[in-house]
N, C-alpha and C positions, 0 to 999 in steps of 0.2 A: 231360515227362509231360503227356499231354493233359488238358484241363480236365474232360473227361467222366468221368475216373477218380477215384473217391473214395479216401479213406484206406483202406489195407488192413485197418484195424480197424473200418471203418464198414460199413454194409449198404445203401448207396444204389445207384443204377443204375451199371452199369459202362460200358456202351457204348450208343450210339444206333443207330438203324436207317437211317442215311444210306446211299445207294447207293454202290457202289464206283466209283472213278474210271476213266476209259478207259485202255487200255493205252499204254505207252510204245513207241515204235517200236523193234523189235529187227531182226535180220537178216530182212528180208522181212515184218516185223510191221506192226501197225496204226499209224495216224498218231500222232505225238507231240503231245499236248496238255497234258502236265504235265512239267515238267523234273525230272530225277533228280539225286541228289547227284553222280553221275558219268555219263558217257555210257553208253547202253544197251549198246553194243558192248563197252565196257570191263568192265561188270558181267558180261556173259554169257561173256566169255573169261577170267574170273578163275579161275586154277587153284586158289587156296586155297579158293574157294567149293565147287568140284566135289569137291575132296579131302575137305573137311569133310563133304559129303553122302555120298560113296561110299567114304571110307576109304582106307587105304594099299593098294597103292603108288600113287605119284603118277601121274595120268593122262598119257598121251602127248599131245603138242601136237595131233596129228591128232584124237584123241578129244575133246579140249576144243573144237576148232573144229567138229566134227560136232555136239556137243551144243548149242553156242551157236547154230548155224545153225537149229535147230528150236525154240529157246526163245523165249518171249514174256514180256517184263517189263512190269509195271504198278505204278504208285504207288497205294497205298491209304491214305487218311487215317486218323487215329486214330478208333476207334469205328465203323468201317465194315465192311460185309460182304465177306468174301473168297469164301465159297461157303456154301450152305445144304444141309441134309440131303435136301431134296426136289428138288435140282438135278442133272440128268444130269452124270456125271463123264466128261468127254472128255479130260482132261489129268491127268498127274501134277503135283502142286502142292507148291511149297515156298516158305518165306519166306527171302529172301536177307538182308535187313536189317530190324530192328525186332522187335516182339513181337506174337504172335498167340495168341488163346485158342481152344481147341477145346472145344465144349460143346453145349448145347441151350437153346433158348428154351422156357420152360415155359408152362402154360396162361394164366398171368397176363401173358405177354409179356416176362418177365424172362429175361435170358441168364445161365445158370448154367455156370460154368467147370468142365470136367473135367480139362483138361490144358493148361498154357501151353507155348508153343514160342517159343524165341528164335532168330533167324536167325544162321547158316544152319541150317535144320532142315526136315524133311519135314512137310507138313500132311496130304497124302493121296497115298500112293504106290501104293495098291492098287485103288481103286474103278474107275479108268479101264480096267483090264485085265478087269474083270468085266462090262462093258457095263451098269452100273447107276448108281444115284445115289450121291452122297456119303452116308456113314452118320452124319455129324455136322455141326454148324455150325461155321464158322470166322469169327471177327471180330478185327479188330486192336485192340490196347490202346495202341499207339503208331503213329505213321506208319510204314509198312512198304513194302518193295519185294518184290512177289510175283512168282515165276517160274512160268509154266505150260509144261509139256512136253506138247504135244498128242500123244496116242497115234498118231493117223493119220500124223503126221510122224516120230515116233520109231521106229516099227516098221521102216521101210526102213533107217534108220541102224543099227539093231541087227543087221539081216541082213548089212550090210557091215562092221560092227565087232563081231564075236562076243564079244570080251573085255568090251565094254561090257555086253552081256547078263548075263554072269557077275557083273559088279560090281553091276548093279542088283538081281539076285537076292539077292546077299549083303547088300546094303543093306536090302532088304525083309525078309530073314530076321532081320536085326538089330532092325528095328522090331517084328517079331512076338515076338522073344525078350524085348524090353523090356516089351511089353505083358503077356506071360505072367508075367514077374517081378512086375510091378505087381499083376496079378490074384492071384497067389499071396500076396503081402503082404496084400492086402485080405481074403483068405479065411482066412489062417492066422496072421497076426500081430495082437497086440492094439494098441490105440490108441497107447500110449506108444512101442511099437516102430515103428509106422508114422510117427509124427511125427518120431522121432529119425532115421529113414532119410530122410524128406523134407528135414530140415535138412542132413544130410550130402550128399545129392544137390545141394542148392542151393549149398552151399559150393563144390563142384566146378564147377558151372556158372558161378559168378561169380568164378572165379579163385583158389579155394582160399585166400583171404585171411582167412577166418573171419568176414567181414562179409557179411551177406545183406540186400540192399535189396529190400524187398517192393513189388510192383506189383499186388497182388491184395487183394481184400477178405477179411476174416476168414472170412466165410461161404463164399467160393469156395475158400479153402484148406481149410476144414473139409470141403467137398464132395469135394475130391480125396482126402481121407483117410477118407471115409465116417464122419465123426463130426459131432456137432452143434457149432455155434459155442461153446456153453457148455463143452463138453468140451475144445475146443481152447484156450479161455482157461485152464481148469484145468491142462492140460498145460504151457502156457507158464509159468504161475505155479510149477508144481512144478519145472520145470527151472531157473527163475530162482532159487528158494530153494536149490537144490542147487549153485548157482554155475556151472552149465554154460552158460547163456546170459544175456544181458541184452537188454532190448527198449526202444528209444527211438523213438517215432514210427514211421517207415517202415523202421527199421533193427533187425536182430537181429544181435548180436555173439556168436559162439560162442567160449566160453572153454575148453571141454573136448571137443574132437572125439573123442578116444579114448573118453571116457565115453559120448558119443552113439552111437558105433559099437558099444559093448557092449550098450546098450539095444536098438539096431536088430537085433542078432543074436539077441536072446532070443525 
């Protein structure tokens, strides 16, 4: 965990404004000036990565090769900018490894998280198709490998690989559905239900072990749930008294998932 990240229950700065690092050389990409955990070619040809992003069924080898050929990988250090909301979107962007926060910098210059994304996961799959800017800011919370799919290079591939077009459409539809579900929850569920659902979702993301390791500040978690930090503290205390969770430092242990699912469904 990077030193610029505070305790998840603190309210200090989350990330700095350091510029992103240069790209790693991909197939036909820019010069390599920072080493990656694995070679760029190996990362871009990783079938598991593409299947995690695009879902089943498994991509054909030719499809993976085609996507890898137009992908550009770059290392971004912890606390650095991936893209900003006033930056033209020329590429579909995802995080291959590491954690990235989507959010906005407020008038005081503080970055407020709206949604965390752990790799592999999409950061912006839509803006490049609309010839506009990104609609949100993205900053790393850990060192990360970011992959850009430039639209100008991707379009010819999709004309030659029509099945890939269908897969990308389905993946984008899944992102839209997820956002719609989140919006419905914010509009129609009360704070206890939203927090219970947040806990259940994070159990699933972190291996369904019942242990959630927090990498965000209390204020940022509250912002995602559209509650105040004080309300979030009360919700944590309430679930702790009921024996459903216990909280120690950066770790939340869920003792009663079924109980949380009941609350989330209310």
